[in-house]
C-alpha positions as CSV (number, residue, x, y, z in Angstrom):
1,M,75.9,138.1,-30.5
2,R,73.9,134.9,-30.9
3,Q,71.3,134.3,-28.1
4,R,70.7,130.8,-26.6
5,R,67.2,129.5,-27.3
6,G,65.1,128.6,-24.3
7,L,63.4,125.2,-23.8
8,P,60.1,124.6,-25.5
9,A,57.2,125.9,-23.5
10,R,55.5,122.4,-23.6
11,A,58.6,120.7,-22.1
12,A,59.0,123.3,-19.4
13,Q,55.5,123.1,-18.2
14,R,55.1,119.3,-18.3
15,G,53.2,118.0,-15.2
16,F,51.9,114.6,-14.0
17,T,49.8,112.6,-16.3
18,L,46.4,111.3,-15.3
19,V,47.8,107.7,-14.9
20,E,50.5,108.9,-12.6
21,V,48.0,110.8,-10.4
22,L,45.8,107.7,-10.2
23,I,48.7,105.5,-9.2
24,V,49.6,107.9,-6.4
25,M,46.0,108.1,-5.2
26,V,45.8,104.3,-5.1
27,I,49.1,104.0,-3.1
28,I,47.8,106.6,-0.6
29,G,44.5,104.8,-0.3
30,V,46.1,101.4,0.4
31,S,48.5,102.9,2.9
32,A,45.7,104.7,4.7
33,S,43.6,101.5,4.8
34,L,46.5,99.5,6.3
35,V,47.1,102.2,9.0
36,L,43.4,102.4,9.9
37,S,43.1,98.6,10.1
38,S,46.1,98.3,12.3
39,F,44.8,101.1,14.5
40,D,41.4,99.4,14.8
41,R,43.0,96.1,15.8
42,T,45.1,97.9,18.5
43,L,42.0,99.6,19.9
44,K,40.1,96.3,20.1
45,T,43.0,94.5,21.7
46,S,43.3,97.3,24.2
47,E,39.5,97.1,24.9
48,E,39.7,93.4,25.5
49,R,42.7,93.9,27.8
50,Q,40.6,96.3,29.8
51,W,37.8,93.8,30.3
52,V,40.3,91.2,31.6
53,E,41.6,93.7,34.1
54,K,38.1,94.6,35.2
55,T,37.3,91.0,35.9
56,L,40.5,90.6,37.9
57,R,39.7,93.7,39.9
58,Q,36.2,92.5,40.8
59,L,37.6,89.2,42.0
60,N,40.2,91.0,44.2
61,R,37.6,93.4,45.5
62,I,35.3,90.5,46.7
63,K,38.4,88.9,48.3
64,A,39.1,92.1,50.2
65,Q,35.5,92.4,51.2
66,A,35.5,88.9,52.7
67,I,38.6,89.7,54.7
68,L,37.4,93.1,56.0
69,S,33.9,91.9,56.9
70,S,35.1,88.7,58.4
71,R,32.4,86.9,56.5
72,P,32.6,84.5,53.5
73,Q,31.5,86.0,50.2
74,Q,30.1,84.0,47.4
75,L,30.7,85.1,43.8
76,N,28.8,83.6,40.9
77,V,30.3,83.5,37.4
78,N,27.2,83.2,35.2
79,F,28.1,81.6,31.9
80,A,24.6,82.1,30.4
81,N,24.5,85.9,30.6
82,A,28.3,86.7,31.0
83,T,28.1,88.3,34.4
84,L,29.9,88.3,37.8
85,A,27.4,88.5,40.6
86,L,27.6,88.6,44.4
87,Q,25.2,86.2,46.1
88,V,23.2,88.4,48.5
89,D,20.9,85.7,49.9
90,A,19.5,82.3,48.8
91,A,17.4,83.7,46.0
92,N,19.0,87.0,45.0
93,E,22.4,88.2,43.6
94,N,23.9,91.6,42.9
95,V,25.5,91.9,39.4
96,L,28.9,93.5,39.7
97,L,30.2,93.1,36.1
98,S,28.4,92.4,32.8
99,L,30.5,91.7,29.7
100,P,29.6,93.5,26.4
101,E,28.2,91.7,23.3
102,K,30.6,89.1,21.7
103,Y,32.3,88.6,25.1
104,E,31.6,85.6,27.3
105,F,32.7,83.7,30.4
106,T,33.2,80.0,29.6
107,R,34.3,76.9,31.4
108,V,37.9,75.7,30.9
109,R,38.1,73.1,28.2
110,G,40.8,70.6,27.5
111,A,42.6,69.8,24.2
112,D,39.9,67.2,23.4
113,E,37.1,69.8,23.9
114,T,35.9,68.1,27.1
115,V,34.9,70.3,30.0
116,L,37.5,70.0,32.7
117,E,35.2,71.0,35.5
118,V,31.5,70.3,35.7
119,L,30.4,72.3,38.8
120,D,26.7,72.9,38.8
121,P,24.7,71.2,36.0
122,A,21.4,72.5,37.4
123,D,22.2,76.1,36.5
124,D,25.0,77.3,34.2
125,K,27.2,79.1,36.8
126,L,30.4,78.6,38.7
127,R,30.2,79.4,42.4
128,L,33.3,80.8,44.0
129,T,33.6,81.4,47.8
130,F,36.1,83.8,49.3
131,F,36.9,83.2,53.0
132,P,37.9,85.7,55.7
133,D,41.4,84.2,56.0
134,G,42.1,85.2,52.4
135,S,41.7,81.7,51.0
136,T,39.1,80.7,48.5
137,S,37.3,77.6,47.2
138,G,39.4,77.9,44.1
139,A,38.3,78.5,40.5
140,R,39.3,78.4,36.9
141,F,37.3,79.9,34.0
142,D,37.9,81.7,30.7
143,L,37.0,85.1,29.5
144,A,36.5,84.7,25.7
145,A,37.2,87.8,23.7
146,P,36.4,88.2,19.9
147,K,39.9,89.2,18.8
148,T,42.4,87.7,21.3
149,G,40.5,84.5,22.2
150,A,40.3,82.9,25.6
151,H,42.0,84.5,28.6
152,H,42.5,82.0,31.5
153,I,41.4,83.4,34.9
154,L,42.8,81.5,37.8
155,V,41.9,81.9,41.5
156,H,44.2,79.9,43.8
157,G,42.5,78.0,46.7
158,L,45.0,78.3,49.5
159,T,46.5,81.7,48.9
160,G,43.5,83.3,47.2
161,K,45.7,84.8,44.5
162,V,43.8,86.1,41.5
163,E,45.7,86.1,38.1
164,E,45.5,85.6,34.4
165,A,47.2,82.3,33.9
166,R,49.6,81.9,31.0
167,G,50.3,78.7,29.2
168,S,48.6,75.6,28.0
169,E,45.7,73.6,29.6
170,E,48.2,70.9,30.5
171,S,50.4,73.3,32.5
172,L,47.2,74.7,34.2
173,L,46.2,71.3,35.3
174,A,49.7,70.6,36.6
175,D,49.8,73.8,38.6
176,L,46.4,73.5,40.2
177,Q,44.5,70.2,40.7
178,L,40.8,70.7,41.3
179,R,37.9,68.5,42.4
180,P,34.2,69.3,42.7
181,L,32.9,69.7,46.3
182,K,29.8,68.1,47.6
183,N,28.0,71.4,48.1
184,G,28.5,72.5,44.5
185,L,31.2,75.1,45.2
186,E,34.2,75.4,43.0
187,A,36.9,72.9,43.7
188,A,39.6,73.0,46.3
189,L,43.3,72.1,46.1
190,V,44.0,68.5,46.6
191,Q,47.3,66.8,47.2
192,P,48.5,64.1,44.7
193,P,48.2,60.5,45.9
194,Q,51.1,59.3,47.9
195,P,52.8,56.0,46.9
196,A,52.1,52.9,49.0
197,P,54.9,51.8,51.3
198,A,57.2,49.1,50.0
199,P,56.5,45.6,51.6
200,V,59.0,44.4,54.1
201,P,61.1,41.5,52.8
202,G,60.0,38.1,54.1
203,T,56.3,39.2,54.6
204,P,53.4,38.2,52.4
205,A,52.3,40.8,49.8
206,G,49.7,43.2,51.3
207,T,50.9,42.8,54.9
208,P,51.5,46.2,56.5
209,P,55.0,46.7,57.9
210,P,55.5,46.2,61.6
211,A,55.2,49.2,63.8
212,P,58.5,50.7,65.1
213,A,59.5,49.5,68.6
214,A,59.2,51.9,71.5
215,P,62.4,53.5,72.8
216,G,64.1,51.2,75.3
217,T,62.4,48.0,74.1
218,P,65.0,45.2,73.5
219,L,65.2,43.9,70.0
220,P,64.2,40.2,69.5
221,V,67.0,37.8,69.2
222,P,66.6,35.5,66.2
223,R,66.5,31.8,67.2
224,P,69.2,29.5,65.7
C-alpha cells in the first residue's frame, strides 16, 4: 500500500521572519507609549484638580474660623510667591497653602488681557476678609495650572460662598460686580445703577416730580 508523503520539514517548521518580528515590536512600542502618555496626562490632571480643591478647602476653613471665633479673618492671596496666608497682625502672616512649581495664583484678566481688578498696587497680593456673619469682602482670582490652564476661584460677598466658577469672563462679570474699597480690601457687591424717573408731562426737563399728596389732602381744582 502506498504511503502519503509528509510535508517538507522546512515548510512545517516555518516561523516569523525578522521583518515580522520588528513590525510587531514597533506596534507594541507605539501602543505602550500612547498608554503611558495618556496615563501621565490623567495623573497630572488629577494632581491639578487636587490643588484646586485644596485652595477651596482653605478658603472655607478661614470662613468657618471667622464665624466660630466671632472675629473677622483676613486672608492674603500672594501672587508673587503663590501662597495663601492668614494675616496674624499688621506685619506678620501665617502661610496656609503654597502652590508647587509651575502653579500660580493670578488676577482675573479680561478678553483684552487687561486686569479686571487692581486691588493693591503697593504689594502684589489680594486681601480677602471673612466676617463673623458669614459674609466676605468678595474676591475673584485664578489658579493657573500647567496642563488645564486657569481655574476661576470665586468668593461671593453677601453669602460667603466659595466655588470654582465655570464660564467665560463675561459671565463672571455679569454674575458678580466688584469695585475696589478705599481700605484696599477686595471688592464688595454693588447694585447696578437705577434708571432716572421719567419727567412729568408739562414740567421742564430736569425738574423733579412733585411729592405725592398726604392722605386726606384735597386735590387742587384746575382753574378754567
